C-alpha positions in Angstrom: 77.8 16.0 77.4 77.9 12.9 79.2 79.8 12.4 82.6 80.6 10.0 85.1 81.7 10.0 88.7 83.9 6.6 89.2 83.8 5.1 92.7 86.3 2.4 93.7 85.1 0.3 96.6 87.8 -2.5 98.5 85.6 -5.3 98.3 88.2 -8.0 100.8 91.0 -7.2 103.2 93.3 -8.8 100.9 92.9 -5.7 98.7 90.0 -6.5 96.3 88.1 -3.6 94.5 85.0 -2.9 92.5 84.8 -0.2 90.3 81.1 1.8 89.8 80.4 4.2 87.4 77.1 7.1 88.1 76.5 8.7 84.8 75.2 12.2 84.5 73.3 12.8 81.5 72.1 16.2 80.2 68.6 16.0 80.4 66.1 17.6 77.6 61.8 17.8 77.9 60.7 14.8 77.5 57.8 14.4 74.4 55.3 11.7 73.9 54.3 11.4 70.0 51.1 8.8 69.2 50.4 7.8 65.7 47.6 6.6 64.0 44.5 8.6 64.2 42.0 6.5 61.8 38.9 5.4 61.4 38.0 1.2 61.2 35.0 -0.5 59.8 35.5 -3.3 62.4 38.4 -5.0 63.1 41.8 -3.9 64.2 43.7 -0.5 64.2 47.3 -0.2 64.4 48.8 2.8 67.4 52.0 3.6 67.1 54.2 5.9 69.9 57.4 7.6 69.6 58.9 9.8 72.3 62.1 12.2 72.6 64.0 14.1 75.1 64.1 12.9 78.4 66.6 9.9 79.3 66.4 6.8 77.8 65.1 4.0 77.7 61.8 4.8 77.8 58.3 2.6 79.2 55.4 2.7 77.4 51.5 2.6 78.7 48.6 2.7 76.6 45.0 3.2 78.4 41.8 1.7 78.1 43.5 -1.5 78.5 45.4 -1.3 75.0 48.5 -2.6 76.8 52.5 -1.7 77.5 54.2 -2.3 74.0 55.7 1.0 72.2 52.8 -0.5 69.5 49.6 -1.8 69.7 46.4 -3.3 67.8 43.2 -2.2 69.1 39.6 -3.4 68.5 37.2 -0.5 70.2 33.6 -1.3 69.1 32.9 2.5 69.4 34.9 5.2 68.8 37.8 5.4 71.6 40.5 7.9 72.5 43.6 5.9 73.4 46.5 7.8 75.6 50.4 7.0 75.7 52.0 7.4 78.7 55.8 7.7 77.9 58.2 7.0 81.2 61.7 7.8 80.6 64.7 5.9 82.7 64.3 9.0 85.1 61.2 8.6 85.7 59.6 11.7 84.0 56.1 11.1 81.9 54.7 12.6 78.7 51.4 11.4 77.2 49.5 12.2 73.6 46.4 10.9 72.4 45.1 9.0 69.2 41.6 8.5 68.2 40.4 5.3 66.6 36.4 6.0 65.2 34.7 3.2 64.3 32.4 3.8 61.2 29.1 3.3 60.6 28.7 1.1 57.6 25.2 1.1 56.9 23.7 0.5 53.3 19.5 0.9 52.5 18.7 -0.5 49.2 14.8 -0.4 50.1 11.7 -2.2 50.6 11.0 -5.4 48.0 9.0 -4.1 45.4 6.6 -5.2 42.6 6.1 -4.3 38.9 4.0 -5.9 35.9 6.2 -6.9 33.0 7.4 -4.6 30.7 7.1 -1.7 33.4 10.2 0.2 34.9 10.8 -0.2 39.0 12.5 2.9 40.6 15.6 1.8 43.4 16.3 4.4 45.8 19.7 3.5 48.0 20.5 5.3 51.1 22.9 5.0 53.9 26.1 6.6 52.1 28.1 8.6 49.6 28.8 6.6 47.0 26.5 3.4 45.6 27.9 0.8 43.3 24.4 -1.7 42.5 24.7 -4.8 40.9 23.7 -4.1 37.4 26.2 -1.6 37.2 24.6 1.4 38.1 26.5 3.9 40.1 24.1 6.7 41.4 21.3 6.3 44.3 18.8 6.5 41.8 18.5 2.7 39.8 15.5 2.4 37.1 15.2 -1.3 35.9 12.9 -3.3 33.8 13.5 -6.6 34.4 11.9 -9.4 32.6 11.7 -11.7 35.5 11.9 -11.7 39.1 15.3 -10.3 40.5 17.2 -9.3 43.6 19.6 -6.3 42.8 22.3 -5.6 45.4 23.9 -2.3 46.3 27.6 -1.3 48.1 27.3 1.8 49.8 30.3 3.2 51.1 31.0 6.2 53.3 34.6 5.5 55.1 33.2 2.1 55.6 31.0 -0.1 53.4 28.0 -2.0 53.2 26.0 -3.9 51.4 22.1 -4.4 51.2 19.4 -6.1 48.8 16.0 -5.4 47.0 13.9 -7.6 45.2 11.9 -6.7 42.2 9.0 -9.5 41.8 8.1 -9.1 38.4 4.2 -10.4 38.0 2.9 -11.4 34.3 1.3 -9.3 32.2 -1.9 -10.3 30.6 -1.7 -11.7 27.3 -4.6 -10.1 26.0 -6.2 -11.1 22.2 -8.5 -8.4 20.0 -10.5 -10.6 17.5 -13.2 -9.6 14.9 -15.9 -11.7 13.5 -14.7 -10.4 10.2 -11.5 -9.0 9.2 -13.0 -7.1 6.0 -17.0 -6.0 5.7 -19.0 -4.3 3.2 -20.3 -0.9 4.0 -22.8 -0.3 6.6 -22.1 -4.1 7.8 -21.9 -5.1 11.6 -19.1 -7.2 13.0 -18.5 -8.5 16.7 -15.4 -7.7 18.8 -14.1 -10.3 20.8 -11.8 -9.5 23.9 -9.5 -12.2 26.2 -7.2 -12.5 28.1 -8.0 -9.8 30.8 -10.6 -9.6 33.8 -11.5 -6.0 32.5 -11.1 -4.4 29.0 -11.0 -1.1 27.2 -12.1 -0.3 23.6 -10.5 2.4 21.6 -11.0 2.9 17.6 -8.7 4.9 15.4 -10.1 6.8 13.4 -13.4 6.8 15.5 -16.1 5.0 15.3 -19.4 6.2 16.9 -20.8 3.0 16.8 -18.3 2.2 19.5 -19.5 5.1 22.1 -20.8 3.4 25.0 -19.6 0.1 24.3 -15.7 0.4 25.6 -15.6 -1.9 28.2 -17.8 -4.6 27.0 -16.0 -7.8 26.0 -17.9 -8.6 22.8 -19.1 -4.7 21.5 -21.1 -4.9 18.0 -19.8 -2.3 15.8 -20.4 -0.9 12.1 -17.2 1.3 11.3 -18.0 3.3 8.0 -14.3 2.8 7.1 -11.3 0.8 7.6 -10.7 1.3 11.4 -8.3 -0.2 13.9 -9.5 -1.6 17.2 -6.9 -0.9 20.4 -8.1 -3.1 23.3 -6.3 -2.7 26.7 -6.8 -5.2 29.3 -6.1 -5.7 33.0 -5.8 -9.0 34.8 -6.1 -9.6 38.4 -2.3 -8.4 40.0 -3.4 -5.1 37.8 -0.9 -5.3 35.1 -2.1 -4.6 31.8 -1.5 -6.0 28.1 -2.9 -4.5 24.5 -3.9 -6.2 21.4 -5.2 -4.8 17.8 -7.3 -5.8 15.2 -7.7 -4.2 11.8 -11.4 -4.5 10.1 -11.2 -3.4 6.7 -14.1 -1.4 5.1 -14.6 -2.7 1.3 -15.0 -0.2 -1.2 -18.5 -0.9 -2.3 -18.6 -1.8 -6.1 -20.5 0.8 -8.6 -22.3 -0.6 -11.4 -22.3 1.5 -14.5 -21.6 0.9 -18.3 -22.1 2.8 -21.7 -23.8 1.4 -24.2 -23.0 2.8 -28.1 -24.7 3.3 -30.1 -28.1 3.6 -27.8 -30.1 3.3 -30.9 -29.9 0.2 -33.6 -31.1 -1.5 -36.2 -32.5 -5.3 -36.1 -29.2 -7.8 -36.6 -26.8 -4.7 -35.7 -24.2 -5.0 -32.6 -24.2 -2.4 -29.9 -20.6 -2.3 -28.1 -21.9 -2.1 -23.8 -18.5 -1.1 -22.1 -18.5 -1.0 -18.0 -17.3 2.1 -16.9 -17.9 1.4 -13.3 -15.9 0.3 -9.9 -14.9 -3.2 -8.9 -11.7 -5.4 -7.5 -10.9 -8.1 -9.4 -12.0 -11.6 -9.0 -15.8 -9.5 -8.7 -18.8 -11.1 -10.2 -20.4 -9.4 -12.6 -24.3 -10.1 -13.2 -25.5 -8.7 -16.5 -29.0 -9.1 -18.2 -29.5 -8.4 -21.6 -33.1 -9.0 -22.5 -32.9 -11.7 -24.6 -29.9 -10.3 -27.0 -27.3 -12.0 -28.3 -24.0 -11.3 -26.8 -20.1 -11.9 -27.5 -18.0 -11.0 -24.3 -17.6 -12.2 -20.5 -17.1 -10.7 -16.9 -16.8 -7.1 -17.3 -16.6 -6.9 -20.8 -17.0 -5.1 -23.3 -20.0 -7.2 -24.9 -21.3 -6.7 -28.6 -24.9 -7.8 -28.2 -27.9 -7.0 -30.9 -31.8 -8.2 -31.2 -33.5 -9.8 -34.2 -36.8 -8.0 -33.5 -37.5 -4.6 -32.8 -38.7 -2.5 -29.6 -37.0 -1.4 -26.3 -34.2 -3.4 -24.5 -33.2 -2.7 -21.0 -29.7 -3.9 -20.2 -29.0 -4.8 -16.6 -25.7 -4.7 -14.1 -25.1 -6.2 -10.4 -21.8 -6.7 -9.2 -20.9 -9.1 -6.3 -17.4 -7.5 -5.2 -16.2 -10.0 -2.5 -20.0 -10.1 -0.8 -20.0 -6.5 -1.5 -23.1 -5.4 -3.9 -23.4 -2.8 -5.8 -26.2 -1.0 -7.2 -28.7 -2.4 -10.0 -27.8 -0.4 -13.6 -30.0 -0.4 -15.7 -29.9 1.2 -19.6 -32.1 0.8 -22.4 -31.1 -0.1 -26.4 -33.8 0.7 -28.9 -33.9 -1.8 -31.2 -35.6 -0.9 -34.6 -36.8 -2.3 -37.3 -35.4 -1.9 -41.1 -38.0 -0.7 -43.1 -38.7 -1.3 -46.8 -39.6 1.3 -49.2 -42.3 0.8 -51.5 -45.3 3.5 -52.7 -47.3 3.9 -55.9 -49.8 7.0 -56.8 -52.6 7.8 -58.6 -53.3 10.1 -61.7 -49.4 10.1 -62.5 -49.6 11.8 -65.7 -51.7 14.3 -67.2 -52.3 17.7 -68.4 -50.2 20.5 -66.5 -51.3 21.4 -63.5 -51.4 17.9 -62.6 -52.1 16.6 -58.8 -50.8 13.5 -58.0 -52.0 11.3 -55.1 -48.8 9.5 -53.5 -49.5 6.9 -51.3 -46.9 4.8 -48.8 -46.5 0.8 -49.0 -43.6 0.6 -46.8 -42.8 -2.1 -45.2 -41.2 -2.4 -41.5 -42.3 1.1 -40.5 -43.5 2.0 -37.0 -44.4 4.9 -35.0 -40.8 6.1 -35.1 -40.9 6.2 -39.1 -39.7 9.4 -40.8 -40.6 9.8 -44.5 -38.8 11.7 -47.3 -40.4 11.9 -50.5 -38.2 14.1 -53.1 -40.9 14.9 -56.1 -38.1 15.3 -59.0 -39.3 18.7 -59.6 -37.0 20.2 -56.3 -39.8 20.1 -54.0 -40.2 17.6 -51.2 -42.3 16.1 -48.4 -42.3 14.4 -45.2 -45.6 13.2 -44.8 -46.7 9.7 -45.3 -49.2 9.9 -48.2 -48.6 13.4 -49.7 -50.6 15.4 -52.4 -48.5 17.1 -54.6 -49.0 19.4 -57.6 -47.0 19.5 -60.8 -47.0 22.9 -62.5 -44.3 22.3 -65.2 -44.6 19.8 -67.6 -42.0 17.2 -67.9 -41.1 13.7 -66.4 -40.4 13.5 -62.8 -38.6 11.0 -61.0 -40.1 9.9 -57.9 -37.6 8.4 -54.4 -39.5 7.8 -51.0 -36.4 7.3 -48.2 -38.2 5.6 -45.2 -36.4 5.7 -41.9 -37.1 4.0 -38.5 -35.6 5.7 -35.2 -33.6 8.0 -37.3 -31.5 5.6 -38.0 -32.5 2.8 -39.9 -33.4 3.2 -43.5 -34.4 2.4 -46.8 -35.0 3.8 -50.6 -37.1 3.8 -53.8 -36.5 5.8 -56.7 -39.1 5.3 -59.5 -37.4 7.1 -63.1 -40.0 9.4 -64.7 -42.6 8.2 -62.5 -44.8 11.3 -63.0 -45.4 12.7 -66.5 -47.2 16.0 -66.9 -47.9 17.4 -70.5 -48.3 20.7 -71.8 -51.8 22.1 -72.7 -52.8 22.0 -76.5 -52.8 25.1 -78.0 -56.3 25.1 -80.5 -55.8 27.4 -83.7 -56.6 26.6 -87.4 -56.5 28.9 -90.4 -59.4 29.3 -93.7 -59.1 30.3 -96.7 -60.2 32.0 -98.5 -61.5 34.3 -95.6 -64.1 35.9 -98.1 -66.4 33.4 -100.2 -69.3 33.7 -102.8 -72.2 32.1 -102.8 -71.0 30.4 -106.1 -68.1 29.2 -105.1 -68.7 29.5 -101.1 -65.7 26.1 -100.1 -63.1 27.4 -97.5 
């Protein structure tokens, strides 16, 4: 343990004394411990030191001008090693080191960039290990699609943190407008496409339009689509930004003029029914020509039509479907006159065999007229003026039917018109068969 030497000294002749003590302390090796190895990003670092062993009290001395206190603050501008020199009461010295590293704190957000409106920009940060962007992206890669010019900030951490910014300049996209001189056309009709809003243009068609080939970069190409087509226009402005627009051209179906006539052969004054059998949209204009017929009906029909004279009459139809013209359909109606049957004959009575000559006197007949004679004895004839031989005696009805165009007919019957008589039988008797000259009468 601790020991001491006591020295008593007489300090005056009167016998006054003073006591002095010399302490003897058991010594152990002196050890210095410096703490605070650290990395700073500017600012200060706090250095601490501790001593053990030796004989206290201790005195302290830091290198690099850090001071003579046990604990000190330092502000190095570069990484620095600080040494603490610890001296005890007996003059023993112990040392220890502490390292203060100064972090770089570097952040790089990349160069400012320009993009067209609606297109993405890729930002790449560097300088550390962790990244936090102002738009809440936590990776070095940051893909943005701003709608206006904007500055993005990134905080980079690698022990120390630093901040950098990058500005994305949004260039205006062109307002591209595609239009057509007509939005609907008839088959075979041409239209003019028009482009506006850009400096250069490129057209495409869906489905493919062969009439556009070779004219894709024209501002006003003339095209003739075969079917309804969507034309897409891509345009570029002076900044190199692009925009697009579409225009649809509808190719209307061509109307088809067609109709039926029932019956196709009629008599004077008799109605035929005309029915539309083609294709046309509502609102189409139907142009009928009934060639002087008397009609009932409108629009697409059906129509009832008759004529007051005989002959062949053409009915025609053309359709205008919103400016698209159909073919012209033509059909013929045959109108026959209604005959009035009549006849006479010569040698209408006599002995069998009797040859009778018949003569047609019918009115309203024409070159289509057909004749049917019925002679009453089971025989017929289709001649206009037949000759008929009656073999069997009797009275015979005669009927004549005249037919115009297999349709219009009339008939006349004359009862007992022909009379065929039996041939007489010549015969006589006499009595007596033998006479005398004296009485010769028979």
